[in-house]
N, CA, C, O and the ligand as a Tripos MOL2 file, in Angstrom:
@<TRIPOS>MOLECULE
protein
  233   231    59     0     0
PROTEIN
NO_CHARGES

@<TRIPOS>ATOM
      1 N           0.8490   -1.2140    0.0040 N.3       1 MET1
      2 CA         -0.0090    0.0000   -0.0160 C.3       1 MET1
      3 C           0.8790    1.2500    0.0050 C.2       1 MET1
      4 O           1.8600    1.3290    0.7450 O.2       1 MET1
      5 N           0.5100    2.1900   -0.8060 N.am      2 ALA2
      6 CA          1.2970    3.4140   -0.9080 C.3       2 ALA2
      7 C           1.2010    4.2510    0.3500 C.2       2 ALA2
      8 O           0.1640    4.2990    1.0130 O.2       2 ALA2
      9 N           2.3140    4.9130    0.6660 N.am      3 VAL3
     10 CA          2.3040    5.8230    1.7970 C.3       3 VAL3
     11 C           1.7210    7.1520    1.3760 C.2       3 VAL3
     12 O           2.1970    7.7580    0.4150 O.2       3 VAL3
     13 N           0.7100    7.6150    2.0660 N.am      4 LEU4
     14 CA          0.0920    8.8710    1.7090 C.3       4 LEU4
     15 C           0.8750   10.0430    2.2590 C.2       4 LEU4
     16 O           1.1360   10.1210    3.4600 O.2       4 LEU4
     17 N           1.2480   10.9530    1.3780 N.am      5 GLU5
     18 CA          2.0280   12.1130    1.7600 C.3       5 GLU5
     19 C           1.0710   13.2910    1.9680 C.2       5 GLU5
     20 O           0.4500   13.7350    1.0020 O.2       5 GLU5
     21 N           0.9330   13.7970    3.1560 N.am      6 PRO6
     22 CA          0.0220   14.9230    3.3370 C.3       6 PRO6
     23 C           0.5400   16.1640    2.6650 C.2       6 PRO6
     24 O           1.7490   16.2950    2.4770 O.2       6 PRO6
     25 N          -0.3490   17.1000    2.2890 N.am      7 PRO7
     26 CA          0.1190   18.3570    1.7200 C.3       7 PRO7
     27 C           0.8370   19.2180    2.7420 C.2       7 PRO7
     28 O           0.7380   18.9890    3.9480 O.2       7 PRO7
     29 N           1.5440   20.1870    2.2570 N.am      8 ARG8
     30 CA          2.3220   21.1030    3.1420 C.3       8 ARG8
     31 C           1.6020   22.4150    3.2970 C.2       8 ARG8
     32 O           0.8300   22.8260    2.4300 O.2       8 ARG8
     33 N           1.8590   23.0640    4.4000 N.am      9 CYS9
     34 CA          1.1860   24.3730    4.6700 C.3       9 CYS9
     35 C           1.6170   25.3730    3.6220 C.2       9 CYS9
     36 O           2.8140   25.5550    3.3980 O.2       9 CYS9
     37 N           0.6600   26.0280    2.9700 N.am     10 PRO10
     38 CA          1.0010   27.0080    1.9330 C.3      10 PRO10
     39 C           1.4800   28.3320    2.4490 C.2      10 PRO10
     40 O           1.9730   29.1430    1.6650 O.2      10 PRO10
     41 N           1.3600   28.5910    3.7330 N.am     11 THR11
     42 CA          1.7070   29.9080    4.2570 C.3      11 THR11
     43 C           2.9190   29.8930    5.1830 C.2      11 THR11
     44 O           3.6040   30.9090    5.2980 O.2      11 THR11
     45 N           3.2000   28.7900    5.8370 N.am     12 CYS12
     46 CA          4.3540   28.7620    6.7550 C.3      12 CYS12
     47 C           5.6600   28.5830    5.9810 C.2      12 CYS12
     48 O           5.7380   27.7480    5.0810 O.2      12 CYS12
     49 N           6.6960   29.3730    6.3320 N.am     13 PRO13
     50 CA          7.9720   29.2690    5.6220 C.3      13 PRO13
     51 C           8.6000   27.9150    5.7290 C.2      13 PRO13
     52 O           9.2910   27.5030    4.7970 O.2      13 PRO13
     53 N           8.4020   27.1830    6.8210 N.am     14 GLY14
     54 CA          8.9850   25.8810    6.9940 C.3      14 GLY14
     55 C           8.2500   24.8020    6.2410 C.2      14 GLY14
     56 O           8.7120   23.6620    6.1830 O.2      14 GLY14
     57 N           7.1080   25.1390    5.6590 N.am     15 ARG15
     58 CA          6.3010   24.1950    4.8930 C.3      15 ARG15
     59 C           6.0260   22.8910    5.6910 C.2      15 ARG15
     60 O           6.2850   21.7930    5.1980 O.2      15 ARG15
     61 N           5.5110   23.0270    6.8970 N.am     16 PRO16
     62 CA          5.2240   21.8130    7.6710 C.3      16 PRO16
     63 C           4.1110   21.0210    7.0530 C.2      16 PRO16
     64 O           3.2520   21.5680    6.3610 O.2      16 PRO16
     65 N           4.1240   19.7100    7.3060 N.am     17 SER17
     66 CA          3.0500   18.8830    6.8600 C.3      17 SER17
     67 C           1.7630   19.2150    7.5940 C.2      17 SER17
     68 O           1.7770   19.5520    8.7780 O.2      17 SER17
     69 N           0.6490   19.1150    6.8760 N.am     18 LEU18
     70 CA         -0.6360   19.4060    7.5120 C.3      18 LEU18
     71 C          -1.1660   18.1480    8.2110 C.2      18 LEU18
     72 O          -0.8660   17.0190    7.8210 O.2      18 LEU18
     73 N          -1.9540   18.3830    9.2440 N.am     19 TRP19
     74 CA         -2.5800   17.2870    9.9860 C.3      19 TRP19
     75 C          -4.0040   17.1590    9.5210 C.2      19 TRP19
     76 O          -4.6390   18.1220    9.0890 O.2      19 TRP19
     77 N          -4.4880   15.9390    9.6220 N.am     20 LYS20
     78 CA         -5.8960   15.7030    9.3030 C.3      20 LYS20
     79 C          -6.7020   15.8980   10.5650 C.2      20 LYS20
     80 O          -6.6210   15.0990   11.4990 O.2      20 LYS20
     81 N          -7.4890   16.9780   10.5900 N.am     21 ASP21
     82 CA         -8.2740   17.3070   11.7580 C.3      21 ASP21
     83 C          -9.6570   16.6600   11.6410 C.2      21 ASP21
     84 O         -10.4670   17.0440   10.7970 O.2      21 ASP21
     85 N          -9.9060   15.6840   12.4910 N.am     22 THR22
     86 CA        -11.1270   14.9310   12.3840 C.3      22 THR22
     87 C         -12.1200   15.2660   13.5150 C.2      22 THR22
     88 O         -13.0670   14.5230   13.7730 O.2      22 THR22
     89 N         -11.8710   16.4130   14.1820 N.am     23 THR23
     90 CA        -12.7370   16.7230   15.3260 C.3      23 THR23
     91 C         -14.1660   17.0040   14.9410 C.2      23 THR23
     92 O         -15.0540   16.9050   15.7880 O.2      23 THR23
     93 N         -14.4220   17.3480   13.6970 N.am     24 SER24
     94 CA        -15.7760   17.6650   13.2820 C.3      24 SER24
     95 C         -16.4320   16.4810   12.5410 C.2      24 SER24
     96 O         -17.5380   16.5980   12.0140 O.2      24 SER24
     97 N         -15.7240   15.3450   12.5150 N.am     25 VAL25
     98 CA        -16.2760   14.1900   11.8010 C.3      25 VAL25
     99 C         -17.3080   13.5020   12.6850 C.2      25 VAL25
    100 O         -17.0990   13.2610   13.8740 O.2      25 VAL25
    101 N         -18.4160   13.2030   12.0520 N.am     26 VAL26
    102 CA        -19.4380   12.4150   12.7390 C.3      26 VAL26
    103 C         -19.6100   11.1030   11.9600 C.2      26 VAL26
    104 O         -19.2820   11.0490   10.7740 O.2      26 VAL26
    105 N         -20.1200   10.0460   12.6090 N.am     27 PRO27
    106 CA        -20.2100    8.7610   11.9230 C.3      27 PRO27
    107 C         -20.9480    8.8000   10.5840 C.2      27 PRO27
    108 O         -20.5950    8.0660    9.6610 O.2      27 PRO27
    109 N         -21.9630    9.6460   10.4750 N.am     28 ALA28
    110 CA        -22.7220    9.7060    9.2350 C.3      28 ALA28
    111 C         -21.9490   10.4270    8.1150 C.2      28 ALA28
    112 O         -22.2520   10.2550    6.9340 O.2      28 ALA28
    113 N         -20.9600   11.2260    8.4980 N.am     29 ARG29
    114 CA        -20.1770   11.9870    7.5000 C.3      29 ARG29
    115 C         -18.6910   11.8090    7.7520 C.2      29 ARG29
    116 O         -18.0570   12.7020    8.3140 O.2      29 ARG29
    117 N         -18.1180   10.6830    7.3530 N.am     30 PRO30
    118 CA        -16.6850   10.4140    7.6570 C.3      30 PRO30
    119 C         -15.7490   11.2910    6.8630 C.2      30 PRO30
    120 O         -14.5470   11.2890    7.1300 O.2      30 PRO30
    121 N         -16.2620   12.0630    5.8690 N.am     31 ASP31
    122 CA        -15.3650   12.9050    5.0550 C.3      31 ASP31
    123 C         -15.4120   14.3740    5.4640 C.2      31 ASP31
    124 O         -14.9440   15.2350    4.7200 O.2      31 ASP31
    125 N         -15.9700   14.6720    6.6360 N.am     32 GLN32
    126 CA        -16.0510   16.0700    7.0880 C.3      32 GLN32
    127 C         -14.8530   16.5270    7.8670 C.2      32 GLN32
    128 O         -15.0030   17.1800    8.9000 O.2      32 GLN32
    129 N         -13.6580   16.2010    7.4010 N.am     33 TRP33
    130 CA        -12.4590   16.6230    8.1000 C.3      33 TRP33
    131 C         -11.7740   17.7500    7.3500 C.2      33 TRP33
    132 O         -12.1380   18.0690    6.2190 O.2      33 TRP33
    133 N         -10.7680   18.3560    7.9960 N.am     34 ARG34
    134 CA        -10.0520   19.4840    7.4370 C.3      34 ARG34
    135 C          -8.5440   19.2460    7.5810 C.2      34 ARG34
    136 O          -8.0920   18.4880    8.4390 O.2      34 ARG34
    137 N          -7.7900   19.9150    6.7200 N.am     35 TRP35
    138 CA         -6.3470   19.9880    6.9480 C.3      35 TRP35
    139 C          -6.1230   21.0600    8.0160 C.2      35 TRP35
    140 O          -6.7990   22.0880    8.0640 O.2      35 TRP35
    141 N          -5.1510   20.7720    8.8590 N.am     36 TYR36
    142 CA         -4.8590   21.6740    9.9710 C.3      36 TYR36
    143 C          -3.3580   21.8530   10.0950 C.2      36 TYR36
    144 O          -2.6060   20.8800   10.0400 O.2      36 TYR36
    145 N          -2.9150   23.1040   10.2620 N.am     37 CYS37
    146 CA         -1.4770   23.3860   10.4410 C.3      37 CYS37
    147 C          -1.2380   23.6760   11.8970 C.2      37 CYS37
    148 O          -1.9040   24.5460   12.4590 O.2      37 CYS37
    149 N          -0.3130   22.9810   12.5350 N.am     38 ALA38
    150 CA         -0.0200   23.1320   13.9280 C.3      38 ALA38
    151 C           0.7630   24.4330   14.1770 C.2      38 ALA38
    152 O           0.8130   24.9020   15.3140 O.2      38 ALA38
    153 N           1.3720   25.0190   13.1430 N.am     39 GLU39
    154 CA          2.2000   26.2110   13.3330 C.3      39 GLU39
    155 C           1.3930   27.4950   13.2340 C.2      39 GLU39
    156 O           1.4540   28.3400   14.1270 O.2      39 GLU39
    157 N           0.6340   27.6460   12.1470 N.am     40 CYS40
    158 CA         -0.1340   28.8970   11.9530 C.3      40 CYS40
    159 C          -1.6050   28.7160   12.3600 C.2      40 CYS40
    160 O          -2.3970   29.6540   12.2800 O.2      40 CYS40
    161 N          -1.9540   27.5140   12.7930 N.am     41 ARG41
    162 CA         -3.3610   27.2130   13.1900 C.3      41 ARG41
    163 C          -4.3410   27.3640   12.0560 C.2      41 ARG41
    164 O          -5.5420   27.5220   12.2740 O.2      41 ARG41
    165 N          -3.8240   27.3140   10.8400 N.am     42 GLY42
    166 CA         -4.7060   27.4470    9.6780 C.3      42 GLY42
    167 C          -5.4680   26.1540    9.4030 C.2      42 GLY42
    168 O          -5.0450   25.0640    9.7860 O.2      42 GLY42
    169 N          -6.5920   26.3080    8.7350 N.am     43 GLU43
    170 CA         -7.3890   25.1250    8.3330 C.3      43 GLU43
    171 C          -7.7040   25.2680    6.8610 C.2      43 GLU43
    172 O          -7.9540   26.3690    6.3690 O.2      43 GLU43
    173 N          -7.6900   24.1330    6.1520 N.am     44 TRP44
    174 CA         -8.0450   24.1160    4.7580 C.3      44 TRP44
    175 C          -8.9620   22.9520    4.4860 C.2      44 TRP44
    176 O          -8.7910   21.8670    5.0420 O.2      44 TRP44
    177 N          -9.9280   23.1760    3.6360 N.am     45 ALA45
    178 CA        -10.7820   22.0730    3.2020 C.3      45 ALA45
    179 C          -9.9830   21.2560    2.1860 C.2      45 ALA45
    180 O          -9.3220   21.8290    1.3200 O.2      45 ALA45
    181 N         -10.0330   19.9390    2.2790 N.am     46 PRO46
    182 CA         -9.3480   19.0950    1.2880 C.3      46 PRO46
    183 C         -10.0650   19.1620   -0.0530 C.2      46 PRO46
    184 O         -11.2650   19.4250   -0.1290 O.2      46 PRO46
    185 N          -9.3000   18.9180   -1.0980 N.am     47 THR47
    186 CA         -9.9140   18.8370   -2.4170 C.3      47 THR47
    187 C         -10.7320   17.5530   -2.4810 C.2      47 THR47
    188 O         -10.6160   16.6760   -1.6240 O.2      47 THR47
    189 N         -11.5500   17.4660   -3.5050 N.am     48 PHE48
    190 CA        -12.3520   16.2530   -3.6420 C.3      48 PHE48
    191 C         -11.4580   15.0050   -3.7130 C.2      48 PHE48
    192 O         -11.7470   13.9900   -3.0800 O.2      48 PHE48
    193 N         -10.3860   15.0940   -4.4790 N.am     49 GLU49
    194 CA         -9.4730   13.9530   -4.6080 C.3      49 GLU49
    195 C          -8.8050   13.6130   -3.2900 C.2      49 GLU49
    196 O          -8.6860   12.4390   -2.9390 O.2      49 GLU49
    197 N          -8.3640   14.6370   -2.5480 N.am     50 GLN50
    198 CA         -7.7630   14.3850   -1.2380 C.3      50 GLN50
    199 C          -8.7730   13.7800   -0.2990 C.2      50 GLN50
    200 O          -8.4530   12.8960    0.4970 O.2      50 GLN50
    201 N         -10.0110   14.2660   -0.3970 N.am     51 ARG51
    202 CA        -11.0600   13.7700    0.4910 C.3      51 ARG51
    203 C         -11.2700   12.2530    0.2740 C.2      51 ARG51
    204 O         -11.4160   11.4840    1.2240 O.2      51 ARG51
    205 N         -11.2780   11.8680   -0.9830 N.am     52 MET52
    206 CA        -11.4710   10.4460   -1.2900 C.3      52 MET52
    207 C         -10.2470    9.6410   -0.8680 C.2      52 MET52
    208 O         -10.3760    8.5810   -0.2560 O.2      52 MET52
    209 N          -9.0550   10.1480   -1.1970 N.am     53 THR53
    210 CA         -7.8450    9.3910   -0.9220 C.3      53 THR53
    211 C          -7.5870    9.2320    0.5620 C.2      53 THR53
    212 O          -7.2820    8.1390    1.0410 O.2      53 THR53
    213 N          -7.7140   10.3560    1.2980 N.am     54 PHE54
    214 CA         -7.3290   10.3380    2.6860 C.3      54 PHE54
    215 C          -8.4810    9.8430    3.6020 C.2      54 PHE54
    216 O          -8.2470    9.5220    4.7670 O.2      54 PHE54
    217 N          -9.6910    9.7830    3.0830 N.am     55 THR55
    218 CA        -10.7880    9.2480    3.8990 C.3      55 THR55
    219 C         -10.9250    7.7680    3.6900 C.2      55 THR55
    220 O         -11.1140    7.0160    4.6460 O.2      55 THR55
    221 N         -10.8300    7.3360    2.4390 N.am     56 TYR56
    222 CA        -11.1260    5.9180    2.1230 C.3      56 TYR56
    223 C          -9.9000    5.1430    1.5980 C.2      56 TYR56
    224 O          -9.9390    3.9190    1.4720 O.2      56 TYR56
    225 N          -8.8170    5.8740    1.2970 N.am     57 GLY57
    226 CA         -7.7440    5.2110    0.5820 C.3      57 GLY57
    227 C          -6.6610    4.5980    1.4820 C.2      57 GLY57
    228 O          -5.7030    4.0200    0.9690 O.2      57 GLY57
    229 N          -6.7870    4.7070    2.7640 N.am     58 SER58
    230 CA         -5.7350    4.1910    3.6400 C.3      58 SER58
    231 C          -6.2710    3.1370    4.5760 C.2      58 SER58
    232 O          -5.5220    2.5920    5.3860 O.2      58 SER58
    233 ZN          0.9410   26.8910    8.5840 Zn       59 ZN59
@<TRIPOS>BOND
     1     1     2 1
     2     2     3 1
     3     3     4 2
     4     3     5 am
     5     5     6 1
     6     6     7 1
     7     7     8 2
     8     7     9 am
     9     9    10 1
    10    10    11 1
    11    11    12 2
    12    11    13 am
    13    13    14 1
    14    14    15 1
    15    15    16 2
    16    15    17 am
    17    17    18 1
    18    18    19 1
    19    19    20 2
    20    19    21 am
    21    21    22 1
    22    22    23 1
    23    23    24 2
    24    23    25 am
    25    25    26 1
    26    26    27 1
    27    27    28 2
    28    27    29 am
    29    29    30 1
    30    30    31 1
    31    31    32 2
    32    31    33 am
    33    33    34 1
    34    34    35 1
    35    35    36 2
    36    35    37 am
    37    37    38 1
    38    38    39 1
    39    39    40 2
    40    39    41 am
    41    41    42 1
    42    42    43 1
    43    43    44 2
    44    43    45 am
    45    45    46 1
    46    46    47 1
    47    47    48 2
    48    47    49 am
    49    49    50 1
    50    50    51 1
    51    51    52 2
    52    51    53 am
    53    53    54 1
    54    54    55 1
    55    55    56 2
    56    55    57 am
    57    57    58 1
    58    58    59 1
    59    59    60 2
    60    59    61 am
    61    61    62 1
    62    62    63 1
    63    63    64 2
    64    63    65 am
    65    65    66 1
    66    66    67 1
    67    67    68 2
    68    67    69 am
    69    69    70 1
    70    70    71 1
    71    71    72 2
    72    71    73 am
    73    73    74 1
    74    74    75 1
    75    75    76 2
    76    75    77 am
    77    77    78 1
    78    78    79 1
    79    79    80 2
    80    79    81 am
    81    81    82 1
    82    82    83 1
    83    83    84 2
    84    83    85 am
    85    85    86 1
    86    86    87 1
    87    87    88 2
    88    87    89 am
    89    89    90 1
    90    90    91 1
    91    91    92 2
    92    91    93 am
    93    93    94 1
    94    94    95 1
    95    95    96 2
    96    95    97 am
    97    97    98 1
    98    98    99 1
    99    99   100 2
   100    99   101 am
   101   101   102 1
   102   102   103 1
   103   103   104 2
   104   103   105 am
   105   105   106 1
   106   106   107 1
   107   107   108 2
   108   107   109 am
   109   109   110 1
   110   110   111 1
   111   111   112 2
   112   111   113 am
   113   113   114 1
   114   114   115 1
   115   115   116 2
   116   115   117 am
   117   117   118 1
   118   118   119 1
   119   119   120 2
   120   119   121 am
   121   121   122 1
   122   122   123 1
   123   123   124 2
   124   123   125 am
   125   125   126 1
   126   126   127 1
   127   127   128 2
   128   127   129 am
   129   129   130 1
   130   130   131 1
   131   131   132 2
   132   131   133 am
   133   133   134 1
   134   134   135 1
   135   135   136 2
   136   135   137 am
   137   137   138 1
   138   138   139 1
   139   139   140 2
   140   139   141 am
   141   141   142 1
   142   142   143 1
   143   143   144 2
   144   143   145 am
   145   145   146 1
   146   146   147 1
   147   147   148 2
   148   147   149 am
   149   149   150 1
   150   150   151 1
   151   151   152 2
   152   151   153 am
   153   153   154 1
   154   154   155 1
   155   155   156 2
   156   155   157 am
   157   157   158 1
   158   158   159 1
   159   159   160 2
   160   159   161 am
   161   161   162 1
   162   162   163 1
   163   163   164 2
   164   163   165 am
   165   165   166 1
   166   166   167 1
   167   167   168 2
   168   167   169 am
   169   169   170 1
   170   170   171 1
   171   171   172 2
   172   171   173 am
   173   173   174 1
   174   174   175 1
   175   175   176 2
   176   175   177 am
   177   177   178 1
   178   178   179 1
   179   179   180 2
   180   179   181 am
   181   181   182 1
   182   182   183 1
   183   183   184 2
   184   183   185 am
   185   185   186 1
   186   186   187 1
   187   187   188 2
   188   187   189 am
   189   189   190 1
   190   190   191 1
   191   191   192 2
   192   191   193 am
   193   193   194 1
   194   194   195 1
   195   195   196 2
   196   195   197 am
   197   197   198 1
   198   198   199 1
   199   199   200 2
   200   199   201 am
   201   201   202 1
   202   202   203 1
   203   203   204 2
   204   203   205 am
   205   205   206 1
   206   206   207 1
   207   207   208 2
   208   207   209 am
   209   209   210 1
   210   210   211 1
   211   211   212 2
   212   211   213 am
   213   213   214 1
   214   214   215 1
   215   215   216 2
   216   215   217 am
   217   217   218 1
   218   218   219 1
   219   219   220 2
   220   219   221 am
   221   221   222 1
   222   222   223 1
   223   223   224 2
   224   223   225 am
   225   225   226 1
   226   226   227 1
   227   227   228 2
   228   227   229 am
   229   229   230 1
   230   230   231 1
   231   231   232 2
@<TRIPOS>SUBSTRUCTURE
     1 MET1         2 RESIDUE 1 A MET
     2 ALA2         6 RESIDUE 1 A ALA
     3 VAL3        10 RESIDUE 1 A VAL
     4 LEU4        14 RESIDUE 1 A LEU
     5 GLU5        18 RESIDUE 1 A GLU
     6 PRO6        22 RESIDUE 1 A PRO
     7 PRO7        26 RESIDUE 1 A PRO
     8 ARG8        30 RESIDUE 1 A ARG
     9 CYS9        34 RESIDUE 1 A CYS
    10 PRO10       38 RESIDUE 1 A PRO
    11 THR11       42 RESIDUE 1 A THR
    12 CYS12       46 RESIDUE 1 A CYS
    13 PRO13       50 RESIDUE 1 A PRO
    14 GLY14       54 RESIDUE 1 A GLY
    15 ARG15       58 RESIDUE 1 A ARG
    16 PRO16       62 RESIDUE 1 A PRO
    17 SER17       66 RESIDUE 1 A SER
    18 LEU18       70 RESIDUE 1 A LEU
    19 TRP19       74 RESIDUE 1 A TRP
    20 LYS20       78 RESIDUE 1 A LYS
    21 ASP21       82 RESIDUE 1 A ASP
    22 THR22       86 RESIDUE 1 A THR
    23 THR23       90 RESIDUE 1 A THR
    24 SER24       94 RESIDUE 1 A SER
    25 VAL25       98 RESIDUE 1 A VAL
    26 VAL26      102 RESIDUE 1 A VAL
    27 PRO27      106 RESIDUE 1 A PRO
    28 ALA28      110 RESIDUE 1 A ALA
    29 ARG29      114 RESIDUE 1 A ARG
    30 PRO30      118 RESIDUE 1 A PRO
    31 ASP31      122 RESIDUE 1 A ASP
    32 GLN32      126 RESIDUE 1 A GLN
    33 TRP33      130 RESIDUE 1 A TRP
    34 ARG34      134 RESIDUE 1 A ARG
    35 TRP35      138 RESIDUE 1 A TRP
    36 TYR36      142 RESIDUE 1 A TYR
    37 CYS37      146 RESIDUE 1 A CYS
    38 ALA38      150 RESIDUE 1 A ALA
    39 GLU39      154 RESIDUE 1 A GLU
    40 CYS40      158 RESIDUE 1 A CYS
    41 ARG41      162 RESIDUE 1 A ARG
    42 GLY42      166 RESIDUE 1 A GLY
    43 GLU43      170 RESIDUE 1 A GLU
    44 TRP44      174 RESIDUE 1 A TRP
    45 ALA45      178 RESIDUE 1 A ALA
    46 PRO46      182 RESIDUE 1 A PRO
    47 THR47      186 RESIDUE 1 A THR
    48 PHE48      190 RESIDUE 1 A PHE
    49 GLU49      194 RESIDUE 1 A GLU
    50 GLN50      198 RESIDUE 1 A GLN
    51 ARG51      202 RESIDUE 1 A ARG
    52 MET52      206 RESIDUE 1 A MET
    53 THR53      210 RESIDUE 1 A THR
    54 PHE54      214 RESIDUE 1 A PHE
    55 THR55      218 RESIDUE 1 A THR
    56 TYR56      222 RESIDUE 1 A TYR
    57 GLY57      226 RESIDUE 1 A GLY
    58 SER58      230 RESIDUE 1 A SER
    59 ZN59       233 GROUP 0 **** ****
């Protein structure tokens, strides 16, 4: 199985990897997660492709 590489923060100079924030996920909607940056506290909605890959592909 391929290792999934998370995207990097577009605003932090160190380009840290983003975390998958699943705090808003409920059982009925397993794809309601966000990318989260621990450095700038930013959040990004995943693209459709990322949503599929990182929700169901691992
Ligand atoms: Zn950041």
